[in-house]
MIDOSE-1310 file (N, C-alpha, C; in nm, 2 decimals, decimal comma, always signed):
residues 258
mnsa	+14,80/+13,51/+9,64/+14,78/+13,69/+9,71/+14,69/+13,67/+9,79; +14,72/+13,76/+9,91/+14,58/+13,75/+9,98/+14,54/+13,85/+10,01; +14,42/+13,91/+10,03/+14,31/+14,02/+10,02/+14,38/+14,12/+10,08; +14,46/+14,09/+10,17/+14,54/+14,29/+10,23/+14,64/+14,32/+10,13
ilki	+14,69/+14,18/+10,09/+14,84/+14,23/+9,97/+14,80/+14,31/+9,86; +14,66/+14,22/+9,82/+14,53/+14,27/+9,72/+14,53/+14,41/+9,68; +14,47/+14,45/+9,80/+14,39/+14,55/+9,83/+14,47/+14,68/+9,79; +14,60/+14,66/+9,90/+14,75/+14,77/+9,89/+14,77/+14,79/+9,73
llvf	+14,81/+14,64/+9,68/+14,80/+14,67/+9,53/+14,75/+14,75/+9,44; +14,60/+14,73/+9,47/+14,47/+14,85/+9,39/+14,51/+14,98/+9,44; +14,56/+14,99/+9,56/+14,52/+15,13/+9,62/+14,69/+15,22/+9,57; +14,76/+15,15/+9,55/+14,92/+15,20/+9,46/+14,84/+15,18/+9,31
itfv	+14,82/+15,12/+9,26/+14,78/+15,14/+9,08/+14,70/+15,21/+9,11; +14,61/+15,28/+9,20/+14,52/+15,39/+9,17/+14,58/+15,52/+9,16; +14,68/+15,49/+9,29/+14,77/+15,63/+9,28/+14,84/+15,64/+9,18; +14,90/+15,56/+9,15/+14,96/+15,56/+9,00/+14,91/+15,62/+8,85
stif	+14,81/+15,54/+8,89/+14,70/+15,64/+8,75/+14,65/+15,74/+8,82; +14,65/+15,83/+8,92/+14,61/+15,98/+8,96/+14,72/+16,05/+8,93; +14,86/+15,98/+9,00/+14,97/+16,12/+9,02/+15,03/+16,06/+8,82; +15,04/+15,97/+8,78/+15,13/+15,98/+8,69/+15,01/+15,89/+8,56
psia	+14,92/+15,95/+8,49/+14,84/+15,92/+8,43/+14,92/+15,87/+8,30; +15,03/+15,89/+8,26/+15,09/+15,83/+8,09/+15,17/+15,72/+8,13; +15,21/+15,69/+8,29/+15,29/+15,59/+8,29/+15,18/+15,47/+8,32; +15,10/+15,49/+8,40/+14,95/+15,38/+8,42/+14,90/+15,37/+8,27
egki	+14,92/+15,45/+8,21/+14,83/+15,40/+8,05/+14,97/+15,31/+8,00; +15,09/+15,30/+8,04/+15,17/+15,23/+7,94/+15,23/+15,29/+7,84; +15,19/+15,43/+7,85/+15,21/+15,50/+7,70/+15,28/+15,67/+7,76; +15,35/+15,75/+7,70/+15,38/+15,85/+7,73/+15,28/+15,90/+7,66
rkvy	+15,23/+16,04/+7,73/+15,13/+16,08/+7,60/+15,18/+16,24/+7,57; +15,18/+16,26/+7,45/+15,21/+16,36/+7,36/+15,18/+16,50/+7,44; +15,26/+16,56/+7,44/+15,22/+16,69/+7,48/+15,22/+16,82/+7,37; +15,13/+16,86/+7,34/+15,08/+16,91/+7,19/+15,15/+17,09/+7,29
saqe	+15,24/+17,13/+7,13/+15,26/+17,28/+7,12/+15,12/+17,37/+7,12; +15,14/+17,50/+7,14/+15,02/+17,61/+7,10/+14,99/+17,60/+6,95; +15,11/+17,59/+6,87/+15,08/+17,56/+6,70/+15,03/+17,42/+6,64; +15,09/+17,31/+6,72/+15,04/+17,19/+6,69/+14,90/+17,19/+6,75
raae	+14,84/+17,24/+6,87/+14,74/+17,21/+6,92/+14,61/+17,32/+6,84; +14,67/+17,40/+6,81/+14,61/+17,47/+6,70/+14,53/+17,41/+6,57; +14,63/+17,33/+6,48/+14,62/+17,21/+6,38/+14,53/+17,13/+6,41; +14,57/+17,07/+6,52/+14,52/+16,94/+6,59/+14,36/+17,00/+6,59
eari	+14,30/+17,09/+6,67/+14,19/+17,16/+6,70/+14,11/+17,19/+6,52; +14,17/+17,26/+6,44/+14,12/+17,23/+6,30/+14,10/+17,18/+6,22; +14,16/+17,01/+6,29/+14,13/+16,87/+6,21/+14,07/+16,81/+6,27; +13,99/+16,83/+6,41/+13,89/+16,77/+6,49/+13,80/+16,86/+6,45
rkdi	+13,78/+16,96/+6,44/+13,63/+17,05/+6,40/+13,61/+16,99/+6,27; +13,75/+17,00/+6,18/+13,70/+16,92/+5,99/+13,65/+16,78/+6,05; +13,68/+16,73/+6,11/+13,65/+16,58/+6,10/+13,48/+16,55/+6,17; +13,46/+16,65/+6,26/+13,31/+16,68/+6,32/+13,20/+16,71/+6,19
eakl	+13,27/+16,77/+6,15/+13,18/+16,83/+6,02/+13,15/+16,75/+5,96; +13,31/+16,63/+5,90/+13,23/+16,57/+5,81/+13,17/+16,43/+5,83; +13,16/+16,40/+5,96/+13,07/+16,32/+6,02/+12,96/+16,34/+6,02; +12,90/+16,50/+6,06/+12,74/+16,55/+6,09/+12,70/+16,52/+5,95
dwqn	+12,77/+16,52/+5,83/+12,74/+16,54/+5,71/+12,68/+16,36/+5,66; +12,52/+16,41/+5,64/+12,42/+16,27/+5,61/+12,54/+16,18/+5,51; +12,56/+16,23/+5,41/+12,61/+16,14/+5,30/+12,70/+16,07/+5,40; +12,81/+16,13/+5,48/+12,91/+15,98/+5,55/+12,87/+15,91/+5,67
rtke	+12,73/+15,90/+5,66/+12,63/+15,82/+5,82/+12,60/+15,70/+5,75; +12,66/+15,62/+5,83/+12,59/+15,48/+5,82/+12,40/+15,49/+5,81; +12,35/+15,39/+5,73/+12,20/+15,41/+5,73/+12,13/+15,40/+5,85; +12,21/+15,31/+5,92/+12,08/+15,32/+6,06/+12,09/+15,43/+6,16
tldd	+12,22/+15,50/+6,11/+12,20/+15,64/+6,25/+12,13/+15,72/+6,18; +12,02/+15,67/+6,08/+12,04/+15,85/+6,05/+11,86/+15,85/+6,13; +11,85/+16,00/+6,18/+11,69/+16,02/+6,22/+11,63/+15,97/+6,21; +11,60/+15,92/+6,01/+11,46/+15,86/+6,02/+11,44/+15,75/+6,02
ydde	+11,54/+15,69/+6,13/+11,50/+15,57/+6,18/+11,43/+15,64/+6,33; +11,37/+15,55/+6,42/+11,31/+15,54/+6,48/+11,33/+15,50/+6,62; +11,37/+15,53/+6,74/+11,43/+15,53/+6,87/+11,50/+15,40/+6,87; +11,37/+15,24/+6,85/+11,39/+15,18/+6,90/+11,47/+15,06/+6,79
hrll	+11,50/+15,17/+6,66/+11,60/+15,08/+6,55/+11,66/+15,15/+6,51; +11,68/+15,25/+6,59/+11,83/+15,36/+6,53/+11,92/+15,28/+6,56; +12,04/+15,30/+6,53/+12,21/+15,20/+6,58/+12,26/+15,36/+6,65; +12,24/+15,32/+6,77/+12,26/+15,42/+6,92/+12,43/+15,38/+6,92
yskl	+12,48/+15,38/+6,83/+12,64/+15,38/+6,84/+12,74/+15,53/+6,74; +12,82/+15,55/+6,86/+12,89/+15,66/+6,83/+13,02/+15,64/+6,82; +13,06/+15,69/+6,69/+13,26/+15,69/+6,70/+13,27/+15,80/+6,70; +13,43/+15,77/+6,75/+13,47/+15,93/+6,76/+13,43/+16,05/+6,69
nesi	+13,41/+16,16/+6,77/+13,39/+16,32/+6,72/+13,25/+16,24/+6,59; +13,15/+16,19/+6,67/+13,01/+16,16/+6,58/+12,93/+16,17/+6,66; +12,78/+16,23/+6,56/+12,72/+16,28/+6,69/+12,56/+16,17/+6,67; +12,52/+16,11/+6,74/+12,39/+16,05/+6,75/+12,27/+16,07/+6,79
llrs	+12,19/+16,04/+6,73/+11,99/+16,09/+6,81/+11,99/+16,00/+6,88; +11,98/+16,05/+7,05/+11,97/+15,96/+7,13/+11,80/+15,95/+7,15; +11,72/+16,08/+7,11/+11,59/+16,06/+7,15/+11,51/+16,13/+7,07; +11,40/+16,12/+7,00/+11,36/+16,20/+6,94/+11,29/+16,29/+6,92
stge	+11,24/+16,25/+7,09/+11,12/+16,31/+7,12/+11,15/+16,47/+7,19; +11,31/+16,46/+7,21/+11,36/+16,60/+7,30/+11,49/+16,62/+7,20; +11,55/+16,57/+7,08/+11,63/+16,60/+6,98/+11,75/+16,59/+7,10; +11,79/+16,54/+7,18/+11,90/+16,54/+7,22/+12,00/+16,45/+7,20
rfgi	+12,13/+16,44/+7,13/+12,23/+16,41/+7,07/+12,35/+16,38/+7,17; +12,39/+16,24/+7,10/+12,54/+16,20/+7,22/+12,69/+16,19/+7,13; +12,77/+16,17/+7,15/+12,88/+16,15/+7,12/+13,02/+16,15/+7,21; +13,13/+16,10/+7,17/+13,26/+16,16/+7,25/+13,33/+16,21/+7,12
yesf	+13,43/+16,27/+7,23/+13,50/+16,40/+7,12/+13,64/+16,39/+7,19; +13,74/+16,41/+7,10/+13,87/+16,48/+7,10/+13,85/+16,58/+7,17; +13,99/+16,64/+7,25/+13,97/+16,75/+7,36/+14,12/+16,77/+7,38; +14,16/+16,87/+7,46/+14,28/+16,94/+7,51/+14,22/+16,97/+7,60
dqgg	+14,30/+16,97/+7,76/+14,31/+17,01/+7,90/+14,43/+17,11/+7,87; +14,39/+17,17/+7,98/+14,54/+17,30/+8,01/+14,65/+17,26/+7,95; +14,70/+17,14/+8,01/+14,83/+17,11/+8,02/+14,89/+17,09/+7,86; +14,81/+17,07/+7,76/+14,81/+17,04/+7,60/+14,78/+16,89/+7,60
ykrf	+14,75/+16,81/+7,68/+14,76/+16,67/+7,64/+14,59/+16,65/+7,56; +14,62/+16,56/+7,49/+14,52/+16,49/+7,43/+14,38/+16,40/+7,51; +14,24/+16,39/+7,53/+14,18/+16,38/+7,62/+14,04/+16,31/+7,53; +13,96/+16,29/+7,60/+13,79/+16,22/+7,52/+13,72/+16,29/+7,68
eirl	+13,60/+16,35/+7,58/+13,49/+16,37/+7,62/+13,36/+16,31/+7,60; +13,29/+16,29/+7,69/+13,17/+16,27/+7,66/+13,08/+16,42/+7,65; +12,98/+16,40/+7,53/+12,91/+16,50/+7,58/+12,78/+16,48/+7,47; +12,67/+16,57/+7,54/+12,52/+16,58/+7,50/+12,51/+16,73/+7,45
hkkn	+12,43/+16,74/+7,32/+12,37/+16,84/+7,29/+12,24/+16,81/+7,24; +12,18/+16,94/+7,21/+12,05/+16,96/+7,14/+12,08/+17,06/+7,05; +12,00/+17,01/+6,93/+12,04/+17,11/+6,79/+12,21/+17,12/+6,80; +12,26/+17,27/+6,80/+12,44/+17,24/+6,76/+12,47/+17,31/+6,97
kitd	+12,37/+17,31/+7,03/+12,42/+17,35/+7,17/+12,42/+17,24/+7,24; +12,58/+17,26/+7,30/+12,61/+17,16/+7,36/+12,56/+17,21/+7,56; +12,53/+17,13/+7,57/+12,43/+17,07/+7,75/+12,48/+17,03/+7,82; +12,60/+16,90/+7,80/+12,64/+16,85/+7,93/+12,79/+16,82/+7,83
rfls	+12,88/+16,83/+7,92/+13,06/+16,76/+7,91/+13,10/+16,70/+8,01; +13,15/+16,56/+7,95/+13,18/+16,52/+8,11/+13,34/+16,42/+8,06; +13,44/+16,46/+8,16/+13,56/+16,36/+8,09/+13,54/+16,23/+8,10; +13,61/+16,15/+7,98/+13,63/+15,99/+8,01/+13,71/+15,97/+8,05
grvi	+13,73/+15,84/+8,14/+13,81/+15,78/+8,19/+13,93/+15,73/+8,16; +13,96/+15,73/+8,00/+14,05/+15,69/+7,93/+14,09/+15,82/+7,86; +14,24/+15,79/+7,84/+14,32/+15,92/+7,78/+14,40/+15,88/+7,66; +14,41/+15,73/+7,67/+14,50/+15,69/+7,55/+14,38/+15,53/+7,48
cdai	+14,38/+15,56/+7,34/+14,33/+15,48/+7,33/+14,33/+15,49/+7,14; +14,36/+15,36/+7,07/+14,39/+15,33/+6,96/+14,29/+15,39/+6,88; +14,13/+15,34/+6,90/+14,03/+15,35/+6,86/+13,92/+15,38/+7,01; +13,79/+15,43/+7,03/+13,75/+15,49/+7,09/+13,55/+15,51/+7,04
alsa	+13,51/+15,44/+7,11/+13,36/+15,45/+7,06/+13,27/+15,45/+7,20; +13,14/+15,53/+7,18/+13,01/+15,55/+7,27/+12,89/+15,51/+7,20; +12,80/+15,39/+7,33/+12,70/+15,35/+7,24/+12,60/+15,38/+7,35; +12,45/+15,40/+7,35/+12,36/+15,40/+7,43/+12,33/+15,28/+7,44
ekvt	+12,31/+15,20/+7,56/+12,23/+15,12/+7,62/+12,14/+15,06/+7,63; +12,06/+15,19/+7,75/+11,92/+15,17/+7,72/+11,91/+15,29/+7,76; +11,79/+15,38/+7,69/+11,76/+15,50/+7,72/+11,59/+15,52/+7,81; +11,59/+15,57/+7,88/+11,50/+15,63/+7,91/+11,47/+15,79/+7,96
teyv	+11,31/+15,85/+8,00/+11,31/+15,97/+8,02/+11,40/+15,98/+8,15; +11,45/+15,89/+8,26/+11,49/+15,94/+8,35/+11,65/+15,92/+8,36; +11,66/+15,83/+8,28/+11,81/+15,75/+8,27/+11,90/+15,73/+8,15; +12,02/+15,70/+8,11/+12,03/+15,67/+8,01/+12,17/+15,54/+8,05
lfre	+12,24/+15,44/+8,03/+12,29/+15,37/+8,00/+12,40/+15,39/+7,89; +12,51/+15,42/+7,93/+12,62/+15,44/+7,84/+12,72/+15,34/+7,82; +12,76/+15,29/+7,70/+12,92/+15,18/+7,68/+12,98/+15,23/+7,64; +13,13/+15,30/+7,75/+13,27/+15,32/+7,57/+13,32/+15,21/+7,58
vcyr	+13,39/+15,20/+7,45/+13,47/+15,12/+7,43/+13,56/+15,17/+7,37; +13,67/+15,13/+7,47/+13,86/+15,16/+7,43/+13,93/+15,05/+7,39; +13,97/+15,08/+7,26/+14,05/+15,03/+7,20/+14,18/+15,01/+7,19; +14,31/+14,92/+7,29/+14,44/+14,97/+7,27/+14,50/+14,81/+7,23
ndnp	+14,56/+14,78/+7,12/+14,62/+14,72/+7,10/+14,54/+14,58/+7,03; +14,45/+14,60/+6,99/+14,29/+14,54/+6,98/+14,26/+14,47/+7,12; +14,27/+14,49/+7,23/+14,26/+14,45/+7,33/+14,13/+14,56/+7,39; +14,00/+14,57/+7,39/+13,85/+14,63/+7,43/+13,87/+14,65/+7,61
thtl	+13,86/+14,83/+7,63/+13,80/+14,81/+7,75/+13,71/+14,86/+7,73; +13,56/+14,82/+7,86/+13,46/+14,83/+7,80/+13,47/+14,91/+7,97; +13,35/+15,02/+7,92/+13,29/+15,10/+8,06/+13,17/+15,15/+8,06; +13,11/+15,14/+8,18/+12,97/+15,15/+8,20/+12,96/+15,26/+8,26
ylfd	+12,82/+15,38/+8,21/+12,80/+15,51/+8,27/+12,67/+15,52/+8,26; +12,61/+15,54/+8,40/+12,49/+15,56/+8,39/+12,46/+15,76/+8,40; +12,39/+15,78/+8,29/+12,34/+15,96/+8,30/+12,23/+15,96/+8,37; +12,23/+16,07/+8,48/+12,10/+16,04/+8,55/+12,02/+16,21/+8,51
yqsr	+11,95/+16,21/+8,49/+11,85/+16,32/+8,42/+11,83/+16,41/+8,55; +11,79/+16,39/+8,65/+11,74/+16,43/+8,76/+11,86/+16,54/+8,78; +12,00/+16,45/+8,83/+12,13/+16,54/+8,86/+12,22/+16,56/+8,72; +12,18/+16,54/+8,63/+12,23/+16,58/+8,52/+12,42/+16,56/+8,53
nlyw	+12,44/+16,42/+8,57/+12,53/+16,34/+8,60/+12,56/+16,25/+8,59; +12,69/+16,20/+8,50/+12,74/+16,13/+8,47/+12,81/+16,03/+8,57; +12,78/+15,90/+8,61/+12,81/+15,78/+8,70/+12,88/+15,70/+8,66; +12,99/+15,63/+8,68/+13,07/+15,58/+8,64/+13,04/+15,41/+8,71
lysd	+13,02/+15,31/+8,65/+12,99/+15,18/+8,69/+13,06/+15,09/+8,71; +13,15/+15,08/+8,58/+13,26/+14,93/+8,56/+13,34/+14,98/+8,48; +13,47/+14,92/+8,50/+13,57/+14,93/+8,38/+13,64/+14,82/+8,38; +13,63/+14,69/+8,25/+13,72/+14,61/+8,26/+13,75/+14,54/+8,12
evty	+13,86/+14,46/+8,09/+13,89/+14,40/+8,00/+13,76/+14,28/+7,97; +13,61/+14,30/+7,96/+13,58/+14,19/+7,97/+13,45/+14,21/+7,83; +13,41/+14,13/+7,77/+13,28/+14,09/+7,72/+13,18/+14,05/+7,77; +13,06/+14,09/+7,73/+12,92/+14,11/+7,77/+12,81/+13,99/+7,70
skkp	+12,77/+13,91/+7,77/+12,68/+13,79/+7,73/+12,54/+13,83/+7,70; +12,49/+13,97/+7,74/+12,37/+14,01/+7,72/+12,41/+14,17/+7,80; +12,31/+14,26/+7,73/+12,31/+14,40/+7,77/+12,28/+14,39/+7,94; +12,31/+14,53/+8,02/+12,27/+14,51/+8,12/+12,12/+14,58/+8,12
ivtl	+12,09/+14,52/+8,27/+11,97/+14,55/+8,32/+11,95/+14,64/+8,39; +11,90/+14,75/+8,40/+11,87/+14,88/+8,50/+11,74/+14,85/+8,52; +11,70/+14,87/+8,67/+11,59/+14,93/+8,67/+11,59/+15,03/+8,79; +11,50/+15,10/+8,80/+11,50/+15,23/+8,91/+11,37/+15,26/+8,99
kngt	+11,35/+15,22/+9,11/+11,22/+15,24/+9,19/+11,24/+15,26/+9,29; +11,15/+15,35/+9,33/+11,16/+15,45/+9,45/+11,30/+15,52/+9,49; +11,38/+15,58/+9,40/+11,47/+15,67/+9,42/+11,61/+15,58/+9,44; +11,59/+15,44/+9,44/+11,71/+15,36/+9,39/+11,75/+15,25/+9,29
yrvr	+11,86/+15,28/+9,24/+11,91/+15,20/+9,14/+11,95/+15,07/+9,15; +11,88/+15,00/+9,04/+12,00/+14,83/+9,05/+12,00/+14,81/+8,92; +12,15/+14,79/+8,87/+12,22/+14,72/+8,78/+12,28/+14,64/+8,79; +12,23/+14,56/+8,64/+12,29/+14,41/+8,69/+12,35/+14,38/+8,55
wdvk	+12,49/+14,30/+8,55/+12,51/+14,27/+8,40/+12,58/+14,12/+8,42; +12,60/+14,06/+8,30/+12,71/+13,91/+8,33/+12,78/+13,97/+8,23; +12,95/+13,95/+8,27/+13,05/+13,95/+8,23/+13,16/+13,84/+8,19; +13,22/+13,84/+8,13/+13,34/+13,74/+8,09/+13,45/+13,82/+8,08
aiga	+13,54/+13,71/+8,15/+13,70/+13,80/+8,18/+13,77/+13,75/+8,02; +13,88/+13,84/+7,95/+13,94/+13,75/+7,84/+14,01/+13,64/+7,93; +14,00/+13,53/+7,90/+14,06/+13,39/+7,88/+13,99/+13,36/+8,00; +13,84/+13,39/+8,02/+13,79/+13,34/+8,13/+13,71/+13,23/+8,07
etnh	+13,63/+13,10/+8,16/+13,55/+13,03/+8,03/+13,39/+13,02/+8,12; +13,40/+13,09/+8,22/+13,29/+13,11/+8,26/+13,21/+13,28/+8,28; +13,08/+13,28/+8,28/+13,02/+13,42/+8,30/+13,03/+13,47/+8,49; +13,04/+13,54/+8,50/+13,02/+13,63/+8,64/+12,91/+13,73/+8,60
sivr	+12,83/+13,76/+8,73/+12,74/+13,84/+8,75/+12,83/+13,95/+8,81; +12,74/+14,11/+8,78/+12,79/+14,24/+8,88/+12,65/+14,32/+8,92; +12,63/+14,30/+9,05/+12,54/+14,42/+9,12/+12,58/+14,53/+9,14; +12,49/+14,65/+9,12/+12,50/+14,76/+9,20/+12,34/+14,83/+9,20
nfsl	+12,37/+14,82/+9,38/+12,24/+14,87/+9,41/+12,29/+15,04/+9,50; +12,22/+15,14/+9,45/+12,23/+15,26/+9,47/+12,15/+15,35/+9,43; +12,15/+15,45/+9,55/+12,08/+15,60/+9,55/+12,17/+15,67/+9,52; +12,10/+15,83/+9,43/+12,14/+15,92/+9,43/+12,14/+16,04/+9,52
irtk	+12,26/+16,11/+9,61/+12,17/+16,18/+9,71/+12,21/+16,31/+9,67; +12,22/+16,46/+9,75/+12,21/+16,57/+9,72/+12,33/+16,60/+9,88; +12,48/+16,63/+9,81/+12,56/+16,66/+9,94/+12,53/+16,76/+10,01; +12,58/+16,84/+10,11/+12,58/+16,94/+10,14/+12,63/+17,12/+10,06
gnkw	+12,71/+17,05/+9,97/+12,79/+17,14/+9,93/+12,73/+17,12/+9,82; +12,57/+17,11/+9,75/+12,47/+17,12/+9,65/+12,55/+16,97/+9,55; +12,62/+16,90/+9,56/+12,68/+16,85/+9,50/+12,63/+16,68/+9,48; +12,58/+16,63/+9,35/+12,53/+16,46/+9,39/+12,67/+16,39/+9,42
eakr	+12,62/+16,29/+9,47/+12,71/+16,18/+9,50/+12,60/+16,03/+9,55; +12,69/+15,91/+9,45/+12,61/+15,76/+9,48/+12,63/+15,75/+9,61; +12,53/+15,66/+9,69/+12,52/+15,60/+9,81/+12,50/+15,47/+9,76; +12,62/+15,36/+9,80/+12,55/+15,20/+9,80/+12,48/+15,16/+9,90
lppv	+12,44/+15,09/+9,77/+12,32/+15,02/+9,95/+12,33/+14,86/+9,92; +12,32/+14,78/+10,01/+12,31/+14,62/+10,04/+12,28/+14,56/+9,92; +12,29/+14,46/+9,90/+12,45/+14,41/+9,95/+12,51/+14,44/+9,87; +12,62/+14,50/+9,93/+12,75/+14,57/+9,95/+12,89/+14,47/+9,94
ndea	+12,98/+14,48/+9,82/+13,08/+14,39/+9,79/+13,24/+14,45/+9,81; +13,31/+14,43/+9,92/+13,39/+14,54/+9,98/+13,51/+14,53/+9,86; +13,51/+14,40/+9,78/+13,57/+14,41/+9,68/+13,56/+14,52/+9,53; +13,42/+14,57/+9,59/+13,40/+14,60/+9,44/+13,43/+14,77/+9,45
ddia	+13,43/+14,81/+9,38/+13,48/+14,99/+9,27/+13,37/+15,04/+9,37; +13,44/+15,20/+9,40/+13,31/+15,25/+9,44/+13,23/+15,33/+9,31; +13,11/+15,36/+9,33/+13,02/+15,44/+9,21/+13,07/+15,60/+9,23; +13,15/+15,62/+9,12/+13,17/+15,75/+9,10/+13,13/+15,86/+8,99
aeek	+13,09/+15,98/+9,03/+13,04/+16,07/+8,92/+13,16/+16,10/+8,86; +13,13/+16,10/+8,72/+13,26/+16,19/+8,63/+13,29/+16,33/+8,63; +13,37/+16,35/+8,62/+13,41/+16,51/+8,65/+13,31/+16,59/+8,52; +13,20/+16,70/+8,56/+13,15/+16,75/+8,47/+13,21/+16,88/+8,44
mpvd	+13,20/+16,92/+8,28/+13,28/+17,01/+8,25/+13,19/+17,12/+8,21; +13,31/+17,26/+8,20/+13,21/+17,39/+8,12/+13,16/+17,40/+8,05; +12,99/+17,42/+7,99/+12,96/+17,42/+7,91/+12,98/+17,59/+7,82; +13,06/+17,56/+7,74/+13,11/+17,71/+7,69/+13,04/+17,66/+7,53
ekyd	+13,02/+17,79/+7,45/+12,93/+17,78/+7,35/+13,10/+17,76/+7,21; +13,23/+17,76/+7,24/+13,32/+17,73/+7,16/+13,30/+17,55/+7,13; +13,25/+17,51/+7,22/+13,22/+17,32/+7,17/+13,13/+17,33/+7,13; +13,05/+17,38/+7,07/+12,89/+17,40/+7,03/+12,93/+17,28/+6,90
lpaf	+12,83/+17,24/+6,85/+12,84/+17,19/+6,70/+12,79/+17,29/+6,58; +12,87/+17,28/+6,46/+12,84/+17,36/+6,35/+12,71/+17,41/+6,35; +12,64/+17,56/+6,30/+12,58/+17,59/+6,30/+12,43/+17,51/+6,26; +12,46/+17,46/+6,07/+12,37/+17,40/+6,01/+12,30/+17,27/+6,08
vaaw	+12,37/+17,25/+6,18/+12,32/+17,15/+6,33/+12,18/+17,20/+6,35; +12,17/+17,33/+6,39/+12,04/+17,40/+6,43/+11,94/+17,33/+6,37; +11,90/+17,36/+6,27/+11,81/+17,32/+6,22/+11,78/+17,17/+6,18; +11,78/+17,06/+6,30/+11,81/+16,92/+6,31/+11,69/+16,94/+6,38
gk	+11,63/+16,85/+6,36/+11,54/+16,79/+6,50/+11,42/+16,90/+6,51; +11,37/+16,85/+6,63/+11,32/+16,93/+6,74/+11,40/+17,08/+6,82
C-alpha cells in the first residue's frame, strides 16, 4: 500500500470515528434512558465513595507514602494524590454526555473540589486506568490504558500547568520498553519514548518537539517543531469540560491533605 492510499485511508478512519464513534469502536454504544441514567449515576457515586475509603485502598496508594514511592496509578472512579505539596489528586471517572451515552473523563481536584475535567479519547473499554508517569511543577505526563478483549491501548497525555490543558501525544496498541522521557527547556517540550507494537520484534522511538502558544481566540494549541514526521499525528488539546460542583467528590474528602 503506497503512502498516498494510506493517508486517504487514515483520513477516512478518522472521519468515521468522529461521525460514527460506535461503529469505529466496533461496538454499538448503549443509550441510557433517563431512569437508567439516574440509577447508573447513583451507582457511580457509590463506587467513588467506596474507592475513596482508606480501607479499600491498596497500601502503596495511600497518602502516607511520599511522592517518589506512592503508586500513582488510578483505576476507574478512583482518586490518587498526585503531589503532597499541593494536595492535588487525579483520576479517571465514568460520566454521561447529553445524548445519554457513557464516556470517561480525566479529572483533577484539590480536596473534594474539581479543578479540571477533560474528555478521554476512549468511549468503550472493558477496563480503564490512568497513571502519572512523570510529575513536575510545570507539567504531568499521564498514561491511560484501555483494555478491550484483553488488548490494551495506551494513550499518552501531557497536562501543562501554564495553559491548564491536557494534550494528546500518542495512542496505540503498544508496550513500553521504558518510561517516556520528557523535557521542557526555554518553552519547548521534547517527548521521546520507545515502544514495541504488538507482534513486532523490535522497538522503535517516537519523538515529539513542540511549544504551546496562545491563539487570538485566547485558546492554547500545540505548535510542532522540527524535526517533523509527516506521518505522525498532530498533538491536540483534549476537550476541556466545565467545572461544576455536581462533579465534586464527597464532602469528607475536604478534610484530606493540605
